[in-house]
N, C-alpha and C positions, 0 to 999 in steps of 0.2 A: 492438601499442596498450600490449601491457604484460607482464611473462614471463606472466604465466598463460593456460596453454594454452587453445586453444578444447573447450569440450564438447561441442558438436557445430556443426556447418558455420554461423558466423555470430553464435553465443554465445560471448560474453566469461565465464569461469569466475570472477572475482572478482565482476561483476556480478550474476549470479546467487544469489553467494552472500553477499551484502550484502542483496540483495531477499528471499532465504530469512530472514536474521537479520531483518530489519525486519516479514514476514508474519508470524513466530512471535511478537514482539514485538505487533504488533494483535491477535492472538486469543489472548496473554495478557491485555492489557487488556481486553477483553469479556467473557473467560471470567471473570478476578478479580472484575471489575465487578459480573457476574450474582450468582456466588458472593456474594459478601459484600455485597449489598443484599439477597438472600434471607436471609440469616444474621442480617445485623444487625451485624456486625463485620466487623475488616478481619484479615488474613493476614497471612503472612510473606512474601506475594511481593508486597505492595503498594509496600514501597520499592523494587521491582527496577523495578515498572510507571512510579513516579515519577523512576529515573534515565533511562529511558527517554522519558520523554515530550517531551524539547526537541528530541530527533535522531528520533525514529520516525519523522513522516510527513515530515518535509523531506529526510531521506535517499529516502524513496520517491521525492516529486514531482522530486527532483535524479536519481536513476537514469532514473525516465521521462524526462529530457529530455533524456538522454544520445545517443543513439540518432536524433533527431527532423531532425538537418540529412540524413539519407540519401532522407527522403521529403517533407520542408515543401517542393519546389521541384516537388513533383508534381501535374497538372493538379487541379485543385479535385474532379471527380465521384472520381476514383480516390483523392486524399486524403479526401476526406469518406465514402469506403464505409470505407478502413483505419483511420482517425483516430476516428471521427464514427460510424457507422451499427454501427460492430462493436461497440465499448461501451455504444450504447444499446438496441441489442437485450440482451445479456446482464442489463442493468440492468432491461429491460422484465421480462423472461422472471423474473427472480429476486427481483424488486420484488415481479412478483404471488402468487408462491410465498409471500414472508415476509408479504405482507397478509394472504390466504386464509387462512394460519393461525392468525397473531397475532388478528385480526379476526375469523375465524371460532370460537376459541375462547374470547375476552375477551367480545364483546358479539353474536356471533352474524352469520350470511350477512347479512342483512340490512345492513350496515352496510359491505362487503367494498368495492360501486365506490365508493361516497362516500371511503372510507380508499384506495383503489386511485387515484382521480384527484386525491388529496391529496398522494400522495407521488410524484406527476409533480412537482410543485414545490418539495418538502420531502420528499429522501432518507429511508428508513429504514435505521435501524442503518448497519451499516460500507458501506451499497452509494454513500453522496457519495462516495466516493474514484470509484469506474466512475463515477457521476453528472459529476464535477468533469473528470474527463481530458479528456473530449472539448472541454470550455469552454477548457479549455488550449490545447490544439491549433488548434482554429480561431482563438481571440487571438493565439496565439504569429505563427500566419501572414497573420494580418491587420495585424501589426505590422512584417513583414517589412523595410517600408520605412523603418525606423524605426531609427537609431542603437541597436546593443543595449547600450551603457554607458548613454544616454537611459533605456530601458526597464527596465536593472537599478536604477539611482539612484532611478526613479519608483516600481518595483517594490517596491523596501527602503525607501521612505517610505510607502508603501500599509502594508505589514506591522508598522510600527514604528507608527502613527497610528490603524489600523483600530478603528473604533469596534462594537461586536456587536450586529447590527441583529435578531439572533434567528433570523433566515432562515440556514439551515445552508448554501448554496451561497454567497451572498454574503460570509458571515464569512470560509470556509474559502476564497475566492477571494481575499479579503483580504490573508490571512494564508500563503497557501500561493504564490501564484502566483511570487513570487521565486526561491524554491528551483526549481522547475520549470524557470522562464525560465533560470536560472544554468547547471542544467544541460543546455540548450540552447544556451546562447554561450560558455560555458565548457567545453564537451567535451574541446577539446584539452588545457587546462590539465589538468583533472580525469585522465585520461589520461596525461598527464608527470607528474603526480604519483604515481598506481599504479604508473608504474614504477619511478619514483623510490624506493617505499616496498619493490619487492622488491628492489633494489640495497641500501639498506641497511636489512634486517628489526631491526638491533637499536636503531638512532637512531630505528626507527618505534615499537617496542617504549617506547621512553622516553616519545615523544610519546603514545602512548596513555596511561601510565600517568598523567603530569601530566594529561592532560586528563579524566580519568576523576576524578579527586580535585578538579580543579576543578569540573566537572559536576556532580558529587555535591553540592559546599560549596555549589555556588549554589543547589540544586535545597532541600537542607536549609534554606538562610536564606530561601526563600521568593522568590526574586529570579530566578529562570530564567523564566518567565511575565512579567513585566516588558518595556517597549519597550525596544527595542534589547538587552537581554541574551538573549532570543527569538530575533531575526536571527541575531545571532554566535553561540549557543550551537547555533542550526539549522545554520548553514554549518559550523562548525569539528566541530560533530556527524557531520554527513554525511561531512566527508573521514575523522573517523574511522571510520565503518564501511568506509568504501574502505579504510583503512590494515588492518584487521582482516580483513577479505575477503582483501585481495592475501596477508597472512600466512597464513591458514588454509588455500590454495589447496591445499598440499603435505601436507597432515594429514588423518587418517581424517573428520572431521568434518566435512570439507567437502562428500561426497558428499552427505549428508541434506538439507543447509542447499542446496547448489547444485540437490538437485531438487525442493525447495519452493520455492525461487526462481523456477525454470522454469516452475513451475506454480502459481505466485502468484496467480491472475488465478481459477485452480478453488478453491483456498482460500478465499480472497475471499468469493467467490459465495455458497459453500457452506457453511463451517464454524458457522453459527449452527445448523444443523438437529441434527449429535450434539454441538455445546456445548447446547445446550437441553434434549435429551434426557439427556445424562452430568447435568447438573447436578439434575435432575429424580429421577434414578433414585438417586443419592447421597443427596438432602436427603430421600426418601421413605424409603428402606432405613437411613439411618443407622450404615453400616456406617462412614462416614469421619466424623469427628467436626471435627476440624481443619481449619481455615477455609484456612490455606497448602496443606497437601497436597489438600484437593478442588478447590482452584482449579486447582493444578498437573495434575491426574487429567483435568479437564475441558477443558482448554490442549490435551493430550497428544490427546484422545480428539475434538477439534473438528479437529487438524490431519490426523490420520491418516485421521478419519471421513469427510471432504471428499474425500480422496484416494481411499477407497476406494470411494465413490460415483461418481468418475470413472473408476476401473478397471472398476467394474463395469455401467457405462452407455455404454460407449466400444464404439462399433461395435453397438451394437441401437437400439431404434427411441426409446428415450431419449437417445439421441447428441446431441441437439438442444440439451440442459442444458448442455452445453461445448463445443461444436462449430456455430460459424453456420452453418447449412443454407445453399442454393446459393440458396434464394428469398429467404432475407432479403441480400441482398448485390446491391449496384448494378449494374443490367444491364449497360453498358457493361466494368466491372470481371469480372464473369463472363465475358465474349467475348474480353478479354484473356487470362485466365487458359487459358479454353480452346486458344485458340490457342499459348499458352508450350507 
């Protein structure tokens, strides 16, 4: 599918590298925002955050849809287990952890049940991504009888005319679904594009330079989030990340990016713990006063901390934090796995 080698059977290097880059940008967004809010000032990482805003999540959803064609025709019970229950399990587990910690510290344990129930319809923190993915999987399967071109046009119109309702899932669905569905419907074209990038890296590098200048200029002018602009910048930015990921496959930096991408859900789920802890320590001690440097340290700690938590809990009684146990799987799927 591309000139990139497979890191593991069934995995494509540039896909994981792209996911790794995006998850780092996501963690940087939340880490920087938390530090800046606490300090009351912006740091030198803020321009990086704003530059990545048009394409950070669109590319994540584009990549999430790339391999859906492999499973979309599976029977509903199996499909539901892999594409709905899988993410629902991790959302409930980690949402409960976040609510218990945040509510318990801020307002007391008596408010935990109410906040837990509220988070079932209004996701907390970055977990809205885990909440939204199963909805995309179900909607895409239900839309199988509809011609992809019709769905893409309708999704593009929805993205460009979306009106904020205040409900995270409704708003994010409206502006993100077009990118997820494009990843699913246009997967062959995306993989063909990646192949061309590998064959003509210098042309791709020139294209990336032009894209970076245009994206940066539109962000600076305040146009990136405007209707139409956000759709185009999201789509072009997604392809830019694909290009960058393909070009990085033969470099040393690709390995940590690939590993982060391969374990992106681990980082997504757990980064808030080391992020908040590191931010509090830095603010209390005053060791670092520069806002940008503090934000960078918190970002690195959030990424490494979540991976360390994954490593030390793997194979222990706490393994359920990152690995869905048998009891949380749909029964027919468990029997099928046992038979294999």
